[in-house]
C-alpha positions in Angstrom: 130.7 81.1 89.6 130.5 84.8 88.7 128.1 86.8 86.5 130.8 86.8 83.7 131.9 83.1 83.9 133.1 80.1 85.9 136.4 79.5 87.6 137.5 75.9 87.2 140.5 74.5 89.2 142.2 71.1 89.5 143.9 70.0 92.6 147.7 70.6 92.9 148.8 67.0 91.9 145.8 66.3 89.6 144.6 63.3 91.7 141.2 63.8 90.2 140.4 65.1 86.7 138.7 68.3 85.6 137.6 68.2 81.9 136.3 70.9 79.6 133.7 70.1 77.0 132.9 72.4 74.0 130.1 72.9 71.5 129.1 75.9 69.5 129.1 79.1 71.7 129.4 77.3 75.0 131.7 75.3 77.3 131.1 73.0 80.2 133.3 71.7 83.0 132.9 68.2 84.5 134.7 65.5 86.5 133.4 62.7 84.1 133.8 63.2 80.4 130.8 60.9 79.9 128.5 63.6 81.4 128.5 65.7 78.3 128.8 63.1 75.5 125.0 62.9 74.8 124.6 66.7 75.2 126.3 67.6 72.0 129.7 68.5 73.5 133.0 67.1 72.5 136.2 67.0 74.5 138.0 70.3 74.5 140.9 69.5 76.9 141.8 68.4 80.4 143.0 70.9 83.0 146.5 70.1 84.1 147.5 69.6 87.7 147.0 72.8 89.8 145.6 74.7 86.7 143.0 77.3 87.2 140.9 78.5 84.2 138.2 81.2 83.8 135.5 80.0 81.4 132.9 82.0 79.6 130.5 80.9 76.8 133.0 82.5 74.3 136.5 81.6 75.5 138.7 79.8 78.1 141.4 81.8 79.8 144.2 80.2 81.8 144.5 82.1 85.0 147.2 79.8 86.5 149.2 77.4 84.4 149.5 73.7 85.1 152.2 72.2 87.2 154.6 69.6 85.9 154.0 67.0 88.6 150.9 64.8 88.4 149.6 61.9 90.6 146.2 61.0 89.1 144.4 58.2 91.1 144.8 54.8 89.4 141.5 53.7 91.1 139.6 55.9 88.6 140.3 53.3 85.9 140.3 50.2 88.0 137.0 50.8 89.8 135.6 54.2 90.4 135.3 55.7 86.9 132.3 55.3 84.6 133.1 53.1 81.6 132.5 55.7 79.0 134.7 58.3 80.8 138.2 59.2 79.6 140.9 60.6 81.8 144.2 62.0 80.5 143.3 60.4 77.1 142.8 56.9 78.6 139.3 55.5 78.4 138.0 53.5 81.4 136.4 50.7 79.5 139.5 50.2 77.2 141.8 50.2 80.2 139.7 47.5 81.9 139.7 45.4 78.8 143.5 45.6 78.7 143.8 44.8 82.4 141.7 41.6 81.9 143.8 40.7 78.9 147.0 41.0 81.0 145.4 38.9 83.7 144.7 36.2 81.2 148.2 36.3 79.8 149.5 35.8 83.3 147.3 32.7 83.6 148.3 31.2 80.3 150.6 28.7 81.9 148.1 27.6 84.5 146.6 24.1 84.3 143.3 25.1 85.9 140.1 24.3 83.8 137.6 27.1 83.6 134.1 26.8 82.1 133.4 30.6 82.0 134.7 34.0 83.0 132.5 36.4 84.8 132.9 39.9 86.2 131.5 41.2 89.5 129.1 43.9 88.1 129.6 46.6 87.2 133.3 47.5 87.4 134.5 43.9 87.1 132.6 43.2 83.8 135.0 44.9 81.4 138.0 43.3 83.0 136.3 39.9 82.5 135.6 40.7 78.9 139.2 41.4 78.3 140.2 38.1 80.1 137.7 36.2 78.0 138.8 37.7 74.7 142.5 36.8 75.4 141.9 33.3 76.9 139.1 32.3 74.5 137.2 31.1 77.6 133.5 32.0 77.3 132.3 35.1 79.1 129.0 34.7 81.0 126.9 36.5 83.5 126.1 34.0 86.3 124.5 36.8 88.3 122.8 40.0 87.3 122.8 43.1 89.3 119.5 44.6 90.2 120.1 48.4 90.5 116.9 50.4 90.5 116.7 50.8 94.3 120.3 50.3 95.4 123.3 52.7 95.2 126.8 51.6 94.7 127.6 49.4 97.7 130.8 51.2 98.8 128.8 54.5 99.4 127.1 53.9 102.8 129.2 54.6 105.8 127.9 51.5 107.6 129.7 48.3 106.8 126.6 46.3 107.6 124.6 48.3 105.2 127.3 48.0 102.5 127.2 44.2 102.9 123.4 44.1 102.7 123.3 46.2 99.5 126.0 44.1 97.9 124.1 40.9 98.7 120.6 42.1 97.8 121.5 43.4 94.3 123.0 40.2 92.9 120.5 37.7 91.4 121.8 34.3 90.3 121.3 32.6 87.0 121.3 29.0 88.2 121.9 27.4 84.8 125.2 29.3 84.4 126.4 28.4 87.9 125.5 24.8 88.7 128.4 22.4 88.5 130.6 25.0 86.8 134.1 26.1 87.3 134.0 29.9 87.3 136.7 32.5 87.1 135.5 35.6 88.8 137.1 39.1 88.3 136.4 41.9 90.7 138.0 45.3 90.6 139.7 44.9 94.0 139.5 43.2 97.4 139.4 45.8 100.2 138.0 44.1 103.3 137.0 40.8 101.5 133.6 40.7 103.1 131.5 41.3 99.9 133.6 39.1 97.6 133.7 36.3 100.2 129.9 36.5 100.4 129.6 36.5 96.6 131.8 33.4 96.4 129.6 31.6 99.0 126.6 32.7 97.1 128.0 31.0 94.0 128.8 27.8 95.9 125.3 27.8 97.4 124.0 28.1 93.9 125.9 25.0 92.8 129.3 26.2 91.6 132.0 23.6 91.6 135.0 26.0 91.8 135.4 29.7 92.1 138.7 31.1 90.9 139.2 34.8 91.7 141.4 37.4 89.9 141.3 41.0 91.3 142.1 43.6 88.7 144.6 45.4 91.0 147.3 44.4 93.4 146.5 43.7 97.1 145.5 46.9 98.9 147.9 47.4 101.8 147.3 51.1 102.6 144.0 53.0 103.1 143.7 55.9 100.7 144.6 59.2 102.5 143.9 61.4 99.6 140.5 60.6 98.1 139.3 57.8 100.4 138.5 55.6 97.5 139.5 52.5 99.5 137.3 53.6 102.4 138.2 52.4 105.8 138.2 53.8 109.3 141.3 51.8 110.2 143.9 50.0 108.0 143.3 46.9 110.1 139.9 46.7 108.3 141.9 45.7 105.1 142.1 42.0 104.6 145.7 42.2 103.8 146.6 43.8 107.1 144.5 41.3 109.1 146.2 38.5 107.2 149.7 39.8 107.9 148.8 40.1 111.6 147.7 36.5 111.6 150.8 35.4 109.7 153.5 37.3 111.7 151.9 39.5 114.3 152.7 43.1 114.6 156.3 42.5 113.4 154.9 41.7 109.9 154.2 45.4 109.4 157.9 46.0 109.3 158.0 44.1 106.0 155.2 45.8 104.0 157.6 46.4 101.1 157.9 42.7 100.7 154.2 42.1 101.1 153.7 44.6 98.3 156.2 42.8 96.0 154.6 40.0 94.0 158.0 38.3 93.6 158.6 37.7 97.3 157.7 34.7 99.6 155.8 37.0 102.0 153.6 38.2 99.2 152.8 34.6 98.1 152.0 33.5 101.6 149.7 36.4 102.1 147.8 35.8 98.9 147.5 32.0 99.7 146.2 32.8 103.2 143.6 35.3 101.8 142.4 32.8 99.2 141.9 30.1 101.9 140.2 32.6 104.2 137.7 33.6 101.6 137.3 30.0 100.2 138.5 30.8 96.7 139.7 27.8 94.7 142.6 29.9 93.5 143.5 33.6 93.9 145.7 35.6 91.6 146.0 39.4 91.8 146.9 41.7 89.0 150.5 42.9 89.4 151.4 46.6 89.9 153.3 46.6 86.6 150.3 45.0 84.9 147.9 47.5 86.2 150.2 50.4 85.2 150.7 48.9 81.7 146.9 48.7 81.3 146.5 52.4 82.2 149.4 53.3 79.9 150.5 56.6 81.6 154.1 57.0 82.9 154.5 55.5 86.3 155.5 58.7 87.9 152.2 60.4 86.9 149.9 57.8 88.6 149.2 57.5 92.3 149.7 53.9 93.6 149.7 54.7 97.3 147.0 52.1 98.1 149.4 49.3 97.0 152.9 50.6 97.7 152.4 53.2 100.5 154.7 55.5 98.5 153.6 59.0 97.6 
């Protein structure tokens, strides 16, 4: 910040967004476009990768132009972004609806019977709505998140505290759980601890079956850019632990196969994770499905967490 104005810069590959809002005689800069929607601003434009602008109340000057290469984080849409935010012209809530729709399309040939579809609040909810709309299976909220005193559960550095927060903030609706076959959509499975406990929580509340559909592919690599899939070691990831149990250290020589939903190694890993967490069935969103839901060109989106490729 200077007396004359503000310098705004986006990282070299645009992994996170920087957005300019505008209203009469003033501009603002934000990471989340939702931040200015109720303040009278409208979207002016997104900074491009590596772009630097100088912004005053009267004008926006491009100090350094945008680069051609972009790798915006796909986790912004799957999990981290606020539902009313829009990045690169793609709204988070709409992306999640499309993602759930595609998950349902993938399940259309399945012979499982589902009583209702639910999302793990908050980020799983919109995915579940998309699934419900496509499948015509009723959407329900078998548990409600109590949020006034609890932050987002991924934020504390202690795994024990993350687990406690995740458990404390979900309150069951017994009538929507007891003797029901539920399909549960969460944004992702990282360590598996919280979703495993949520599933047990549903069984303890009387659920007959719990089918799980994560809204992104299996996470095989810890994020080394933004730390969105936070872990101190990649062996904390349930995928890595499962591969070790299936094949030992040698399994890590075949991570490309474990990342490919068409291979036998991938199918065995998913089956083992489902059994470990006591899911009735487990079916991940595919990489192609997630990218289709986002709608940006594949080479503009970072998918390192799933492929290990930069």
